[in-house]
NUVO-844197 format. One record per atom (N, C-alpha, C, O): residue number from 1; atom name; y, x, z. Coordinates in steps of 0.2 Angstrom, whole numbers. Layout:
BEGIN
<pt NUM,"CA",<Y,X,Z>>,
...
***
This chain:
BEGIN
<pt 1,"N",<10,564,-239>>,
<pt 1,"CA",<13,560,-244>>,
<pt 1,"C",<15,553,-240>>,
<pt 1,"O",<20,550,-241>>,
<pt 2,"N",<10,550,-237>>,
<pt 2,"CA",<10,544,-234>>,
<pt 2,"C",<16,544,-228>>,
<pt 2,"O",<20,540,-227>>,
<pt 3,"N",<16,550,-224>>,
<pt 3,"CA",<20,550,-219>>,
<pt 3,"C",<27,550,-221>>,
<pt 3,"O",<32,547,-219>>,
<pt 4,"N",<29,554,-227>>,
<pt 4,"CA",<35,555,-229>>,
<pt 4,"C",<38,548,-232>>,
<pt 4,"O",<43,546,-231>>,
<pt 5,"N",<33,545,-236>>,
<pt 5,"CA",<35,538,-239>>,
<pt 5,"C",<36,533,-234>>,
<pt 5,"O",<41,529,-234>>,
<pt 6,"N",<32,533,-228>>,
<pt 6,"CA",<33,528,-223>>,
<pt 6,"C",<39,529,-219>>,
<pt 6,"O",<43,525,-217>>,
<pt 7,"N",<41,536,-218>>,
<pt 7,"CA",<47,537,-215>>,
<pt 7,"C",<53,535,-219>>,
<pt 7,"O",<58,532,-216>>,
<pt 8,"N",<53,536,-226>>,
<pt 8,"CA",<58,533,-230>>,
<pt 8,"C",<59,526,-230>>,
<pt 8,"O",<64,523,-230>>,
<pt 9,"N",<53,522,-230>>,
<pt 9,"CA",<53,515,-229>>,
<pt 9,"C",<56,513,-223>>,
<pt 9,"O",<61,508,-223>>,
<pt 10,"N",<54,516,-217>>,
<pt 10,"CA",<57,514,-211>>,
<pt 10,"C",<65,515,-210>>,
<pt 10,"O",<68,511,-208>>,
<pt 11,"N",<67,521,-212>>,
<pt 11,"CA",<74,523,-212>>,
<pt 11,"C",<78,518,-217>>,
<pt 11,"O",<83,516,-215>>,
<pt 12,"N",<75,517,-223>>,
<pt 12,"CA",<78,512,-228>>,
<pt 12,"C",<79,505,-225>>,
<pt 12,"O",<84,502,-226>>,
<pt 13,"N",<74,502,-222>>,
<pt 13,"CA",<74,496,-219>>,
<pt 13,"C",<79,495,-213>>,
<pt 13,"O",<83,490,-213>>,
<pt 14,"N",<79,500,-209>>,
<pt 14,"CA",<84,500,-204>>,
<pt 14,"C",<91,501,-206>>,
<pt 14,"O",<96,497,-204>>,
<pt 15,"N",<92,505,-211>>,
<pt 15,"CA",<99,506,-215>>,
<pt 15,"C",<101,499,-218>>,
<pt 15,"O",<107,497,-217>>,
<pt 16,"N",<97,496,-222>>,
<pt 16,"CA",<98,490,-225>>,
<pt 16,"C",<99,484,-221>>,
<pt 16,"O",<103,479,-222>>,
<pt 17,"N",<95,484,-216>>,
<pt 17,"CA",<95,478,-211>>,
<pt 17,"C",<96,480,-204>>,
<pt 17,"O",<91,479,-200>>,
<pt 18,"N",<102,482,-202>>,
<pt 18,"CA",<103,485,-196>>,
<pt 18,"C",<102,480,-190>>,
<pt 18,"O",<101,482,-184>>,
<pt 19,"N",<103,474,-191>>,
<pt 19,"CA",<103,469,-186>>,
<pt 19,"C",<96,465,-186>>,
<pt 19,"O",<95,461,-182>>,
<pt 20,"N",<92,467,-191>>,
<pt 20,"CA",<85,463,-191>>,
<pt 20,"C",<80,466,-186>>,
<pt 20,"O",<81,472,-184>>,
<pt 21,"N",<76,462,-184>>,
<pt 21,"CA",<70,464,-180>>,
<pt 21,"C",<64,466,-185>>,
<pt 21,"O",<62,461,-188>>,
<pt 22,"N",<62,472,-185>>,
<pt 22,"CA",<57,474,-189>>,
<pt 22,"C",<51,476,-186>>,
<pt 22,"O",<51,479,-180>>,
<pt 23,"N",<45,473,-188>>,
<pt 23,"CA",<39,474,-185>>,
<pt 23,"C",<34,477,-191>>,
<pt 23,"O",<35,475,-197>>,
<pt 24,"N",<29,480,-189>>,
<pt 24,"CA",<24,482,-193>>,
<pt 24,"C",<17,480,-190>>,
<pt 24,"O",<16,480,-184>>,
<pt 25,"N",<12,479,-195>>,
<pt 25,"CA",<6,477,-193>>,
<pt 25,"C",<1,482,-197>>,
<pt 25,"O",<2,483,-203>>,
<pt 26,"N",<-3,486,-193>>,
<pt 26,"CA",<-8,490,-197>>,
<pt 26,"C",<-13,486,-201>>,
<pt 26,"O",<-14,480,-200>>,
<pt 27,"N",<-17,490,-205>>,
<pt 27,"CA",<-23,487,-208>>,
<pt 27,"C",<-28,485,-203>>,
<pt 27,"O",<-28,488,-198>>,
<pt 28,"N",<-33,481,-205>>,
<pt 28,"CA",<-38,479,-201>>,
<pt 28,"C",<-43,485,-200>>,
<pt 28,"O",<-42,490,-204>>,
<pt 29,"N",<-48,485,-196>>,
<pt 29,"CA",<-53,490,-195>>,
<pt 29,"C",<-57,489,-201>>,
<pt 29,"O",<-56,485,-206>>,
<pt 30,"N",<-62,494,-202>>,
<pt 30,"CA",<-67,494,-208>>,
<pt 30,"C",<-73,497,-205>>,
<pt 30,"O",<-74,499,-200>>,
<pt 31,"N",<-78,496,-209>>,
<pt 31,"CA",<-85,499,-207>>,
<pt 31,"C",<-84,507,-207>>,
<pt 31,"O",<-80,510,-211>>,
<pt 32,"N",<-87,510,-202>>,
<pt 32,"CA",<-86,517,-200>>,
<pt 32,"C",<-79,519,-199>>,
<pt 32,"O",<-77,524,-202>>,
<pt 33,"N",<-75,515,-196>>,
<pt 33,"CA",<-68,516,-195>>,
<pt 33,"C",<-66,523,-192>>,
<pt 33,"O",<-62,526,-194>>,
<pt 34,"N",<-70,525,-186>>,
<pt 34,"CA",<-68,531,-183>>,
<pt 34,"C",<-69,537,-187>>,
<pt 34,"O",<-74,538,-190>>,
<pt 35,"N",<-64,540,-188>>,
<pt 35,"CA",<-64,546,-192>>,
<pt 35,"C",<-63,545,-200>>,
<pt 35,"O",<-63,550,-204>>,
<pt 36,"N",<-62,539,-202>>,
<pt 36,"CA",<-61,537,-209>>,
<pt 36,"C",<-54,538,-211>>,
<pt 36,"O",<-49,538,-207>>,
<pt 37,"N",<-53,538,-218>>,
<pt 37,"CA",<-46,538,-220>>,
<pt 37,"C",<-42,532,-218>>,
<pt 37,"O",<-36,532,-217>>,
<pt 38,"N",<-45,526,-217>>,
<pt 38,"CA",<-42,520,-214>>,
<pt 38,"C",<-39,522,-207>>,
<pt 38,"O",<-33,520,-206>>,
<pt 39,"N",<-43,525,-203>>,
<pt 39,"CA",<-41,527,-196>>,
<pt 39,"C",<-34,531,-197>>,
<pt 39,"O",<-30,531,-193>>,
<pt 40,"N",<-35,536,-201>>,
<pt 40,"CA",<-29,541,-202>>,
<pt 40,"C",<-23,537,-204>>,
<pt 40,"O",<-17,538,-202>>,
<pt 41,"N",<-23,532,-208>>,
<pt 41,"CA",<-18,528,-210>>,
<pt 41,"C",<-15,524,-205>>,
<pt 41,"O",<-9,524,-203>>,
<pt 42,"N",<-19,521,-201>>,
<pt 42,"CA",<-17,517,-195>>,
<pt 42,"C",<-14,521,-190>>,
<pt 42,"O",<-8,519,-188>>,
<pt 43,"N",<-16,527,-189>>,
<pt 43,"CA",<-13,531,-184>>,
<pt 43,"C",<-7,534,-186>>,
<pt 43,"O",<-2,535,-182>>,
<pt 44,"N",<-6,535,-193>>,
<pt 44,"CA",<0,537,-196>>,
<pt 44,"C",<6,532,-195>>,
<pt 44,"O",<11,533,-193>>,
<pt 45,"N",<4,526,-196>>,
<pt 45,"CA",<8,520,-196>>,
<pt 45,"C",<11,520,-188>>,
<pt 45,"O",<17,519,-187>>,
<pt 46,"N",<6,520,-184>>,
<pt 46,"CA",<8,520,-177>>,
<pt 46,"C",<13,525,-175>>,
<pt 46,"O",<18,524,-171>>,
<pt 47,"N",<12,531,-177>>,
<pt 47,"CA",<16,537,-176>>,
<pt 47,"C",<23,537,-179>>,
<pt 47,"O",<28,537,-176>>,
<pt 48,"N",<23,536,-186>>,
<pt 48,"CA",<29,536,-189>>,
<pt 48,"C",<34,530,-187>>,
<pt 48,"O",<40,531,-186>>,
<pt 49,"N",<31,524,-187>>,
<pt 49,"CA",<35,518,-186>>,
<pt 49,"C",<38,519,-178>>,
<pt 49,"O",<43,517,-177>>,
<pt 50,"N",<33,521,-174>>,
<pt 50,"CA",<35,522,-167>>,
<pt 50,"C",<41,527,-166>>,
<pt 50,"O",<45,526,-162>>,
<pt 51,"N",<41,532,-171>>,
<pt 51,"CA",<46,537,-170>>,
<pt 51,"C",<53,534,-172>>,
<pt 51,"O",<58,537,-171>>,
<pt 52,"N",<53,528,-176>>,
<pt 52,"CA",<59,525,-178>>,
<pt 52,"C",<60,519,-173>>,
<pt 52,"O",<65,515,-174>>,
<pt 53,"N",<56,518,-168>>,
<pt 53,"CA",<57,513,-163>>,
<pt 53,"C",<55,506,-166>>,
<pt 53,"O",<57,501,-163>>,
<pt 54,"N",<51,506,-171>>,
<pt 54,"CA",<49,500,-174>>,
<pt 54,"C",<42,498,-170>>,
<pt 54,"O",<37,502,-171>>,
<pt 55,"N",<42,492,-167>>,
<pt 55,"CA",<36,490,-164>>,
<pt 55,"C",<30,489,-170>>,
<pt 55,"O",<31,486,-175>>,
<pt 56,"N",<24,491,-168>>,
<pt 56,"CA",<18,491,-172>>,
<pt 56,"C",<13,488,-169>>,
<pt 56,"O",<11,489,-163>>,
<pt 57,"N",<10,483,-172>>,
<pt 57,"CA",<4,480,-169>>,
<pt 57,"C",<-2,483,-172>>,
<pt 57,"O",<-3,483,-178>>,
<pt 58,"N",<-7,486,-168>>,
<pt 58,"CA",<-13,489,-171>>,
<pt 58,"C",<-18,484,-172>>,
<pt 58,"O",<-22,483,-168>>,
<pt 59,"N",<-18,481,-178>>,
<pt 59,"CA",<-23,476,-180>>,
<pt 59,"C",<-30,479,-180>>,
<pt 59,"O",<-35,475,-180>>,
<pt 60,"N",<-31,485,-181>>,
<pt 60,"CA",<-37,488,-182>>,
<pt 60,"C",<-41,488,-175>>,
<pt 60,"O",<-47,488,-175>>,
<pt 61,"N",<-37,489,-170>>,
<pt 61,"CA",<-40,490,-163>>,
<pt 61,"C",<-39,484,-159>>,
<pt 61,"O",<-43,484,-154>>,
<pt 62,"N",<-34,480,-160>>,
<pt 62,"CA",<-32,475,-155>>,
<pt 62,"C",<-32,468,-158>>,
<pt 62,"O",<-28,464,-154>>,
<pt 63,"N",<-35,467,-163>>,
<pt 63,"CA",<-34,460,-166>>,
<pt 63,"C",<-41,456,-165>>,
<pt 63,"O",<-46,459,-162>>,
<pt 64,"N",<-41,450,-167>>,
<pt 64,"CA",<-47,446,-167>>,
<pt 64,"C",<-50,445,-174>>,
<pt 64,"O",<-53,440,-175>>,
<pt 65,"N",<-48,450,-178>>,
<pt 65,"CA",<-51,450,-185>>,
<pt 65,"C",<-56,456,-185>>,
<pt 65,"O",<-54,462,-184>>,
<pt 66,"N",<-62,454,-187>>,
<pt 66,"CA",<-67,459,-187>>,
<pt 66,"C",<-69,461,-194>>,
<pt 66,"O",<-75,459,-197>>,
<pt 67,"N",<-65,464,-198>>,
<pt 67,"CA",<-66,466,-205>>,
<pt 67,"C",<-72,470,-206>>,
<pt 67,"O",<-74,470,-212>>,
<pt 68,"N",<-74,473,-202>>,
<pt 68,"CA",<-80,477,-203>>,
<pt 68,"C",<-87,473,-204>>,
<pt 68,"O",<-92,476,-206>>,
<pt 69,"N",<-86,467,-202>>,
<pt 69,"CA",<-92,462,-202>>,
<pt 69,"C",<-92,458,-209>>,
<pt 69,"O",<-87,455,-210>>,
<pt 70,"N",<-97,459,-213>>,
<pt 70,"CA",<-97,455,-219>>,
<pt 70,"C",<-98,448,-218>>,
<pt 70,"O",<-95,444,-221>>,
<pt 71,"N",<-102,446,-213>>,
<pt 71,"CA",<-102,439,-211>>,
<pt 71,"C",<-95,436,-209>>,
<pt 71,"O",<-94,430,-211>>,
<pt 72,"N",<-92,440,-205>>,
<pt 72,"CA",<-85,438,-203>>,
<pt 72,"C",<-80,437,-209>>,
<pt 72,"O",<-77,432,-210>>,
<pt 73,"N",<-81,442,-214>>,
<pt 73,"CA",<-76,442,-220>>,
<pt 73,"C",<-78,436,-224>>,
<pt 73,"O",<-73,433,-227>>,
<pt 74,"N",<-84,434,-225>>,
<pt 74,"CA",<-86,428,-229>>,
<pt 74,"C",<-83,421,-226>>,
<pt 74,"O",<-81,417,-230>>,
<pt 75,"N",<-81,421,-220>>,
<pt 75,"CA",<-78,415,-217>>,
<pt 75,"C",<-71,416,-217>>,
<pt 75,"O",<-67,411,-218>>,
<pt 76,"N",<-68,421,-215>>,
<pt 76,"CA",<-61,422,-214>>,
<pt 76,"C",<-57,426,-219>>,
<pt 76,"O",<-51,426,-219>>,
<pt 77,"N",<-60,429,-224>>,
<pt 77,"CA",<-56,432,-230>>,
<pt 77,"C",<-57,429,-236>>,
<pt 77,"O",<-61,425,-238>>,
<pt 78,"N",<-52,430,-241>>,
<pt 78,"CA",<-51,427,-247>>,
<pt 78,"C",<-58,429,-251>>,
<pt 78,"O",<-61,434,-251>>,
<pt 79,"N",<-59,424,-255>>,
<pt 79,"CA",<-65,425,-260>>,
<pt 79,"C",<-72,422,-257>>,
<pt 79,"O",<-76,420,-261>>,
<pt 80,"N",<-73,422,-250>>,
<pt 80,"CA",<-78,420,-247>>,
<pt 80,"C",<-85,423,-249>>,
<pt 80,"O",<-90,421,-247>>,
<pt 81,"N",<-84,429,-252>>,
<pt 81,"CA",<-90,433,-253>>,
<pt 81,"C",<-92,439,-249>>,
<pt 81,"O",<-97,442,-249>>,
<pt 82,"N",<-87,440,-244>>,
<pt 82,"CA",<-87,446,-240>>,
<pt 82,"C",<-85,452,-243>>,
<pt 82,"O",<-86,458,-239>>,
<pt 83,"N",<-83,452,-249>>,
<pt 83,"CA",<-81,459,-252>>,
<pt 83,"C",<-74,461,-251>>,
<pt 83,"O",<-72,467,-251>>,
<pt 84,"N",<-69,456,-249>>,
<pt 84,"CA",<-62,457,-248>>,
<pt 84,"C",<-62,460,-241>>,
<pt 84,"O",<-64,456,-236>>,
<pt 85,"N",<-58,465,-240>>,
<pt 85,"CA",<-58,468,-233>>,
<pt 85,"C",<-50,468,-231>>,
<pt 85,"O",<-49,471,-225>>,
<pt 86,"N",<-46,465,-234>>,
<pt 86,"CA",<-39,465,-233>>,
<pt 86,"C",<-35,458,-232>>,
<pt 86,"O",<-31,458,-228>>,
<pt 87,"N",<-37,453,-236>>,
<pt 87,"CA",<-33,447,-237>>,
<pt 87,"C",<-37,441,-233>>,
<pt 87,"O",<-42,439,-235>>,
<pt 88,"N",<-33,439,-228>>,
<pt 88,"CA",<-36,433,-224>>,
<pt 88,"C",<-35,427,-229>>,
<pt 88,"O",<-30,426,-233>>,
<pt 89,"N",<-40,422,-228>>,
<pt 89,"CA",<-39,415,-231>>,
<pt 89,"C",<-35,411,-226>>,
<pt 89,"O",<-34,413,-220>>,
<pt 90,"N",<-34,405,-227>>,
<pt 90,"CA",<-31,400,-222>>,
<pt 90,"C",<-34,400,-215>>,
<pt 90,"O",<-31,400,-210>>,
<pt 91,"N",<-41,400,-215>>,
<pt 91,"CA",<-44,400,-208>>,
<pt 91,"C",<-43,407,-205>>,
<pt 91,"O",<-42,407,-199>>,
<pt 92,"N",<-43,412,-209>>,
<pt 92,"CA",<-41,419,-206>>,
<pt 92,"C",<-34,419,-203>>,
<pt 92,"O",<-33,422,-197>>,
<pt 93,"N",<-30,416,-207>>,
<pt 93,"CA",<-23,416,-204>>,
<pt 93,"C",<-22,412,-198>>,
<pt 93,"O",<-19,414,-193>>,
<pt 94,"N",<-25,406,-198>>,
<pt 94,"CA",<-25,402,-192>>,
<pt 94,"C",<-28,406,-186>>,
<pt 94,"O",<-26,405,-180>>,
<pt 95,"N",<-33,409,-187>>,
<pt 95,"CA",<-37,413,-182>>,
<pt 95,"C",<-32,419,-179>>,
<pt 95,"O",<-32,420,-173>>,
<pt 96,"N",<-29,422,-183>>,
<pt 96,"CA",<-24,428,-182>>,
<pt 96,"C",<-18,426,-179>>,
<pt 96,"O",<-15,430,-175>>,
<pt 97,"N",<-15,420,-181>>,
<pt 97,"CA",<-8,418,-179>>,
<pt 97,"C",<-7,418,-172>>,
<pt 97,"O",<-2,421,-170>>,
<pt 98,"N",<-11,416,-167>>,
<pt 98,"CA",<-9,417,-160>>,
<pt 98,"C",<-9,424,-158>>,
<pt 98,"O",<-4,425,-153>>,
<pt 99,"N",<-13,428,-160>>,
<pt 99,"CA",<-12,435,-158>>,
<pt 99,"C",<-6,438,-161>>,
<pt 99,"O",<-2,442,-157>>,
<pt 100,"N",<-4,437,-167>>,
<pt 100,"CA",<2,440,-170>>,
<pt 100,"C",<8,437,-167>>,
<pt 100,"O",<13,440,-166>>,
<pt 101,"N",<8,430,-166>>,
<pt 101,"CA",<14,427,-163>>,
<pt 101,"C",<15,430,-156>>,
<pt 101,"O",<21,431,-154>>,
<pt 102,"N",<10,431,-152>>,
<pt 102,"CA",<11,434,-145>>,
<pt 102,"C",<14,441,-146>>,
<pt 102,"O",<19,442,-142>>,
<pt 103,"N",<12,445,-150>>,
<pt 103,"CA",<15,451,-151>>,
<pt 103,"C",<22,451,-153>>,
<pt 103,"O",<26,454,-150>>,
<pt 104,"N",<24,446,-158>>,
<pt 104,"CA",<31,446,-160>>,
<pt 104,"C",<35,443,-154>>,
<pt 104,"O",<41,445,-153>>,
<pt 105,"N",<33,438,-151>>,
<pt 105,"CA",<37,434,-146>>,
<pt 105,"C",<39,439,-140>>,
<pt 105,"O",<44,437,-137>>,
<pt 106,"N",<34,443,-139>>,
<pt 106,"CA",<36,448,-133>>,
<pt 106,"C",<43,452,-134>>,
<pt 106,"O",<46,453,-130>>,
<pt 107,"N",<44,453,-141>>,
<pt 107,"CA",<50,456,-142>>,
<pt 107,"C",<56,451,-143>>,
<pt 107,"O",<62,453,-141>>,
<pt 108,"N",<55,446,-146>>,
<pt 108,"CA",<60,441,-147>>,
<pt 108,"C",<62,438,-140>>,
<pt 108,"O",<68,437,-139>>,
<pt 109,"N",<58,437,-135>>,
<pt 109,"CA",<60,435,-129>>,
<pt 109,"C",<63,440,-125>>,
<pt 109,"O",<66,438,-120>>,
<pt 110,"N",<63,446,-127>>,
<pt 110,"CA",<67,451,-123>>,
<pt 110,"C",<75,450,-124>>,
<pt 110,"O",<79,453,-121>>,
<pt 111,"N",<76,447,-130>>,
<pt 111,"CA",<83,447,-132>>,
<pt 111,"C",<87,443,-128>>,
<pt 111,"O",<93,442,-129>>,
***
């Protein structure tokens, strides 16, 4: 189901915005990531978006965000309790910005 819906999203975005630069970012890693449903989702995003020529940043494996760590989440994720595993707070965004910017700029600078 995810594969088909993601394919529809990708083709729809390309159709609707043919001149746009489209990028995807995967979800962060999680505790026990290897072999988890989260890993399956990340790998599916990489495969499907890649098949449409859409650049994908693998945030689970190549970011500076360590969502598997409760202590890290308390500092950089919303709520400050370490329970949110998806949503960065302002400090988290500041931390991730240089990594995300570098990824995007490599494609923009090719133009």
